[in-house]
C-alpha positions in Angstrom: 23.1 99.2 -51.2 23.6 95.6 -49.9 26.8 96.6 -48.2 25.1 99.5 -46.4 22.3 97.2 -45.2 24.8 94.6 -43.9 26.8 97.3 -42.0 23.7 98.7 -40.4 22.6 95.2 -39.3 26.1 94.6 -37.7 26.0 97.8 -35.7 22.3 97.5 -34.6 21.9 96.7 -30.9 25.6 96.7 -30.3 25.3 96.7 -26.5 23.0 93.7 -26.6 25.4 91.8 -28.8 28.3 92.6 -26.6 26.3 91.5 -23.5 25.5 88.2 -25.3 29.1 87.5 -26.2 30.1 85.7 -23.0 27.2 83.4 -23.3 28.1 82.7 -27.0 31.7 82.0 -26.1 30.7 79.7 -23.2 28.4 77.7 -25.5 31.1 77.4 -28.2 34.0 76.5 -25.8 32.3 74.5 -23.1 29.4 72.8 -24.8 30.5 72.5 -28.5 34.2 72.1 -27.7 33.5 69.7 -24.8 31.3 67.6 -27.1 33.9 67.4 -29.8 36.6 66.5 -27.3 34.4 63.8 -25.8 33.7 62.2 -29.2 37.4 62.4 -30.4 38.9 60.9 -27.3 36.3 58.1 -27.2 38.3 56.6 -30.1 41.5 56.5 -27.9 42.9 54.1 -25.3 43.0 56.9 -22.6 43.1 55.6 -19.1 43.6 58.0 -16.1 44.6 60.9 -18.4 43.6 61.7 -22.0 46.2 60.6 -24.6 46.0 60.6 -28.4 46.4 56.8 -28.7 43.7 56.1 -31.2 42.3 52.5 -31.3 39.4 53.0 -33.7 36.1 51.4 -32.6 37.7 49.2 -29.9 36.2 51.1 -27.0 32.7 50.8 -28.6 33.2 47.1 -29.2 34.2 46.6 -25.5 31.2 48.8 -24.5 28.6 46.7 -26.3 30.3 43.5 -25.2 30.1 44.5 -21.5 27.2 42.9 -19.6 26.9 45.8 -17.2 26.3 48.2 -20.1 23.7 46.0 -21.6 22.0 45.6 -18.2 22.0 49.4 -17.9 20.4 49.8 -21.3 17.7 47.2 -20.4 17.0 48.9 -17.1 16.7 52.3 -18.7 14.4 51.0 -21.4 12.0 49.6 -18.8 12.1 52.7 -16.7 11.8 55.0 -19.8 8.9 53.2 -21.4 6.7 53.4 -18.3 7.9 56.9 -17.3 7.1 58.3 -20.8 3.6 56.8 -21.0 2.5 57.4 -17.4 4.0 60.9 -17.0 2.4 62.2 -20.1 -1.0 60.5 -19.5 -1.2 61.4 -15.9 0.1 64.9 -16.5 -2.5 65.5 -19.2 -5.4 64.1 -17.1 -4.4 66.3 -14.1 -4.3 69.3 -16.5 -7.8 68.5 -17.8 -9.1 68.3 -14.2 -7.3 71.6 -13.3 -8.8 73.2 -16.4 -12.3 72.8 -15.1 -11.7 76.1 -13.1 -11.9 74.4 -9.7 -11.8 76.2 -6.4 -8.4 76.8 -4.9 -6.8 76.0 -8.3 -3.7 78.1 -7.5 -3.2 76.1 -4.2 -3.5 72.7 -5.9 -1.2 73.8 -8.8 1.4 74.9 -6.3 1.2 71.6 -4.4 1.5 69.6 -7.6 4.4 71.6 -8.8 6.3 71.7 -5.5 8.1 68.3 -5.9 9.7 69.6 -9.1 11.5 72.3 -7.0 13.3 69.6 -5.1 16.5 68.0 -6.4 16.5 64.4 -7.5 18.9 63.6 -4.5 16.3 64.9 -2.0 13.5 63.1 -3.9 15.5 59.9 -3.9 16.2 60.0 -0.2 12.6 60.8 0.7 11.3 57.9 -1.3 14.0 55.6 0.0 12.6 56.2 3.5 9.0 55.8 2.3 9.7 52.5 0.6 12.0 51.1 3.3 10.4 48.0 4.6 11.6 48.6 8.2 9.9 52.0 8.7 8.1 52.8 5.5 4.8 51.8 3.9 5.3 48.1 4.6 6.0 48.7 8.3 3.0 51.1 8.7 0.5 48.7 7.0 1.8 45.7 9.1 1.5 47.8 12.3 -2.3 48.1 11.7 -2.8 44.4 11.4 -1.9 43.2 7.9 1.1 41.1 9.0 1.6 39.4 5.6 1.7 42.7 3.6 4.9 43.0 1.6 6.0 46.2 -0.3 9.7 46.5 -0.7 10.4 47.4 -4.4 13.8 48.9 -3.7 15.0 45.5 -2.3 13.5 43.3 -5.0 15.6 43.1 -8.2 12.6 42.2 -10.3 10.6 45.4 -9.5 13.3 47.9 -8.3 13.0 50.0 -11.5 9.3 50.5 -10.6 10.3 51.8 -7.2 12.5 54.4 -9.0 9.6 55.1 -11.3 7.3 56.1 -8.4 9.8 58.7 -7.2 10.5 60.0 -10.7 6.8 60.4 -11.5 6.1 62.1 -8.2 8.7 64.7 -9.0 8.1 65.3 -12.7 4.4 64.9 -13.2 3.4 68.2 -11.7 5.7 70.1 -14.1 4.2 68.2 -17.1 0.8 69.1 -15.8 1.6 72.8 -15.8 2.9 72.6 -19.4 -0.3 70.7 -20.5 -2.5 73.2 -18.6 -0.9 76.1 -20.4 -1.6 74.4 -23.7 -5.2 73.8 -22.7 -5.7 77.4 -21.7 -4.5 78.4 -25.1 -7.4 76.7 -26.8 -10.0 79.2 -28.1 -13.3 79.1 -26.2 -15.1 79.2 -29.5 -13.9 75.7 -30.3 -15.5 74.4 -27.1 -18.8 76.2 -27.9 -18.8 74.8 -31.5 -18.4 71.2 -30.3 -21.1 71.7 -27.7 -23.5 73.0 -30.4 -22.6 70.0 -32.6 -23.4 67.7 -29.7 -19.9 66.2 -29.5 -19.3 64.6 -26.0 -16.5 66.2 -24.0 -14.3 63.1 -24.0 -14.5 62.8 -27.7 -13.7 66.6 -28.1 -10.5 66.1 -26.2 -9.5 63.1 -28.4 -10.4 64.3 -31.9 -10.1 68.1 -31.4 -8.0 69.3 -28.4 -5.2 66.7 -28.4 -4.4 67.3 -32.2 -4.4 71.0 -31.6 -1.9 70.5 -28.7 0.6 68.7 -31.0 3.4 71.1 -30.3 2.9 70.9 -26.6 3.0 67.1 -26.7 6.2 67.1 -28.8 7.8 69.5 -26.3 6.8 67.3 -23.4 8.0 64.2 -25.2 11.5 65.8 -25.6 11.7 67.0 -22.0 10.6 63.7 -20.5 12.9 61.6 -22.9 16.0 63.8 -22.2 15.3 63.5 -18.5 15.1 59.7 -18.8 18.3 59.4 -20.7 20.3 61.3 -18.1 18.8 59.5 -15.1 21.5 59.3 -12.5 21.1 61.1 -9.1 17.7 59.5 -8.4 19.2 56.1 -8.7 22.3 56.9 -6.6 20.1 58.3 -3.8 17.7 55.5 -3.8 19.5 52.3 -4.6 23.2 53.1 -5.6 22.5 50.8 -8.6 21.5 47.8 -6.6 20.5 45.2 -5.7 23.3 43.8 -7.8 23.0 45.4 -11.2 19.2 45.6 -11.1 19.0 49.4 -11.2 22.2 50.3 -13.0 21.7 53.0 -15.7 24.0 54.3 -18.4 24.9 57.5 -16.6 26.2 55.5 -13.6 28.3 53.4 -16.0 29.8 56.6 -17.5 30.6 58.1 -14.0 32.2 54.9 -12.7 34.5 54.4 -15.7 35.5 58.1 -15.8 36.2 58.6 -12.1 36.4 55.1 -10.4 37.7 52.6 -12.9 40.0 55.4 -14.4 39.2 54.2 -17.9 38.6 57.5 -19.7 38.3 56.1 -23.2 35.6 53.6 -22.1 33.7 56.3 -20.2 33.8 58.7 -23.1 32.6 56.0 -25.5 29.5 55.4 -23.2 29.0 59.1 -22.9 29.1 59.5 -26.7 26.4 56.8 -27.0 24.2 58.7 -24.6 24.8 61.9 -26.6 23.7 60.0 -29.8 20.5 58.9 -28.1 19.7 62.5 -27.2 20.4 63.6 -30.8 18.0 60.9 -32.0 15.3 62.6 -29.9 16.2 66.2 -30.6 16.7 66.1 -34.4 13.2 64.9 -35.2 11.8 67.4 -32.7 13.8 70.2 -34.3 12.6 69.2 -37.8 8.9 69.0 -36.7 9.1 72.3 -34.9 11.1 74.3 -37.4 11.5 72.4 -40.7 7.9 71.4 -40.8 6.7 75.0 -40.3 9.1 76.2 -43.0 7.9 73.7 -45.5 4.3 74.5 -44.6 
């Protein structure tokens, strides 16, 4: 009986399984195979071309002793902390405002989501012009009489990451707003009616009722924003090219430069493996909360 059931399952939806075969093979060969190859050769002394000259943890020791890598981690930590908090908070507040069934909601939602349709290269170039002190915001404000006004974050090493943060939030906040809005629209109307009957203020309803009910939405947003922060690259290249000095260097730039410019494959793959590890640190708890927690419940 069990054999018959197994055979019937194997031959069920055969056409769909055959159609999915290229995608499965691509995932196994390109993603899984590439990941394994990256990790294995990060333990080698490969230079221009990969070679099986294993040196243990030497590449990782050099990596964490490199001041440029440490500066990249520090820069990403500053950018990531502010991006994570402000993107989620502003995205949620915009979703709350949009959930009030305002007039021309579709138009406003499209306008807010439009920046997400642009590539980070385009976004970076646009905000490089806007923040340029010669013809950007600083120049415009000075032209109307405020001669002492200064606003040049991309040229100030102390605040350059905040210049990048402005561009990153401009592009990504609208997308987070749409996800939050979908979560809010999924809340049963009876819950709102019950809180009004009980006399609970609207702001308190959001804090003690709505936000806990949107736990899955917030976790998903957290994963999306965090993974985007970790792989930050093209926005930095378009706006600052990692400058001034090392003030806006990020780990992805370190990986690219060592793989293709410095021709130090082993060092680049070691840095890439550390970025992969940071992504897994985010994804594994999310997968457990989303799937393991439900199963245990």
